[in-house]
N, C-alpha and C positions, 0 to 999 in steps of 0.2 A: 852429705844426707843434713838435714836438718834433727839436732840434738836438743833438748830440753834444759841443758845444763845452764846455768846461767854467764857459763862461761862462752856459750856458742855468739857467736857476731847475729847470723841468720837467727835464730831465736830472738835475740836484743831487739831486730827488726821490726818484729813482728808483736810488740808488747809494750807499745807506748799508751803510759796512763795519763788521763786526762789530766793537764796540768794546764795552768797559764804560765805565759810568759817563756814557752818551750822554744819560740822561733830562734833564741840564741845559742840555744846548744845545739851540738852534732846530734846525727841520727842517731848513732851509739848512744850517745848521752840521756837521749830522751827514752830510754828505755826501759821499762823493769819485768822482766819475767813477772807472770802472777798480778799485774795490774790490771785493773778496768782498761779496756782498748779506746782511743778514741776512733769511733766505726770508722769514718771517708777515709783513715789515713791506712789502719790495718785492712781494711778490703784492699784498695789497692797495692800495699806490700803484699798481700798476698797473692793477688793476680802476677807480680813482676815477679817474686821466688818462683812461684809454680810454672808460669812462661820461660825460664832460666833453667828449667828441671828439677828444682826442691819438692821433695813430697813430702815431708816431714814434718807436719805441722804441729805435734801433740801439744793440748791445754791451749790453745787458742782460742781468746774471748773475743768474739763476735756476735754481740746481744745485739737484737734488732739490727743486725748488717742487712742490706738492703744489695742482696744478688743475684736478680734476676735471671736467670739462663747462665749460669755460669758453668765451668768444667772445672773438675777436680777430679778426673780419674784414678783410682787405683793411690788418692793423696793418703796420708797418718793422719787422721782429726782426732785419735782417739782420745776420749777426758773433755776435750772440746766445747766449751760454752758457746752453743749458737740458737739459744730461744729467743722466741719471737723476729727469727733471722727470715727475711725472704728471701727462700732457692727457688722459688716457682720457674719450674722448668730448666732445671740443673742438671747438667749430666754427670751425674756420682757414681757411674759404674767401678764397679769395686771398690770405693774407697770404706774407710776403716774407721768408723765411726763408736766404738766398742766404750763403752761407758760414756758418751758425750751425752749431752744436756742439748736435749731440740723442742724443749717444752713451747708450745703453741709458736711453734716456725711455721712459714708456710712451704710446700714441697710438693704443691699440686702439679702434676704433669710433670715429674721428678723423674728420673733413669736412676733406678737405686739395683740394678740388676749384678747381683754375687757382692754386695755390701755386709760388711762388718757391722753388725747394728745391737750387739752381746752386751745385756746390762744398760741400756740408753734409757733413757728416759722422754720420752715422746709422748709428755700428755697432752692431749688434748692439739695436736698436732694439726694440721691439715695435709693431708694425703690422696685425694682425690685424684685420680686417674693414674697414680703414679703407678712404674714397673718395675717393682720389687720379686722381680724371679730369682728363686734360688739365693735370694737375700737370706744372713742369719741374723736375727731377733728373741734369740734364745736368752731367756730371764729380762727381757724389752717390758719396760713398761706405757704399754701403748693407751694408758685409759681415756676412754671420750675422744681419743684420735678420730678422726675422719678418713675412711679407706673408699670411699664409694668408688666403685667400677674401679680398684686397684687390682694389680694385675702379680699376685702372691704365689705362682706357681711354682711348686716345689720348695716354699722358703721355709726355712727352719723356726717355728714359734714355740719348739717346746719351753715349758712352766714362764711363757710370756705372761703378761695383764693387758688383757685386750676388754676390761668393762666398760661396760656403756658407751664401747666402739663404733662405729658404724661400718659395717664391710657390705651394705647389702650392693648387690650386683657384683663384688668382687672375685675373681678368680682365684681361688684356691686349688685347684686339682692337685693331689700329691704333696699338699702341705703338710706338714709336721706339727702340730698342736697339741702334742701327748702334755697330759699334766696341765695345761693352760689354763688360767683363770678366764672366762668367757660369759659372766655372770651379767645377762641382761643386755647382752649382744648383739645388733641389728645383722644378722645374714639373709635379708631374705633375698629372693632371687643369686644368691650366692651360690657359685660352683665350686660342689666339697667334694669331689668325684673323687676318691679314693685317699681323701685326706687322713691324717692319722689321729684320729682323736681320743685313743684311750686315756683314760682317768681324768679327762677335761672337765671342766665344773662348768656348765652350761644352763644353772639355774635361771630361769626369767628370760632366758633368751629365744630370738626371734626368727623362725626357720622359715618362712612361709615362702613356698615354693621353690624354695630351694633344690639344689641337684646334689644327694649325700649318695650317690650309688658307689658299692663297692666300698663306701669310708669306713673304719674301725672306730666303732664307739665303743668297745668292749670297756665295763669298768665306770661309762662319762653318767655323770649327774645331769641330768634334763628335767629336773623337777620343774612344772609351769612352765617348761620349755612352749611355744608355740609354732607346732607342726602342721598346721594347715598347708594342703599342696606342695608338700615336701614329698620328693621320693628318696625312699629309702632303700630301694632295688638291690639286693644281695649284700646289706650293708650288715657290719657285723656290730650286733646289741646285747652280747653276752655279759650278761650283769651289771649291765645299765639301769642306771631310775629314773625312770618318768612317770613318775606321780605327777598327777594335774596336768600332766603335759598338754595338749590341745590339737585334735586335729580332725579331718572331716574327711568325705567322701574322696576326694581329689586327693590324699597323701597315699603314699605307696611304702607299704612296709615289706619286710622278707619274707617269702614265701614259708608259711609253717609259724610263723611267729603270732603268740597268744598274746593278742593285745589287750585283752579283758582280764590276764593275771597280773598287771603294772597298773592297772587303773586309772588308765591315762582318759582323759575328758575327751566326749564326743562335740564339738560345737566349732 
């Protein structure tokens, strides 16, 4: 298995620095762990090592790599740097990307079920129509990410940051978003049935025509949120703050919920 030690030959073969006149060097001599990779060479080596049964590629740097459709199921890429990489339609089932950098990466229609992405950096990442069921995004930064129509059923997103992200049409049924930062996040038409949103900061979030049936919003901050057309049947709003939240005649609140007591705006 691959080890990130500087003495490991596999790690060495995945860390070629971008330098001139390396053709006269042996493959091992070309490698310096922690340096910036020659993308084409590193991608080729990654595929070769994975095909040979290797799974541990920690700290790998493949910034801007073009890897559409790649299969890296259950690989260990903790703290790797794949910023701006093209991983569209990739199969990353069960991959470990904890602490990895995927800033502005392309993960459109990728398979990330049961992936580990805790504390990962996914700022501006394109993840439309990706499948992230039961994935772990705890404390990850997904600010301004595009997750339209993504599947996040059962995903763990506690204390994650999804500020100004687009999750319109996404499926978050049963997802855990406790204490997450969802400021000005777009949840239009999203499925949030039975989602755990206790203590979530959702100020200015758009939840138009979303389904929050049985969702737990205990202590959630929904100031200035847009709830027009939202379905909150049997949702728990105990201790939530909805000052300035918008709703209309299509909004469905829990039975016996006193809407006037929270100062929500009708519009």
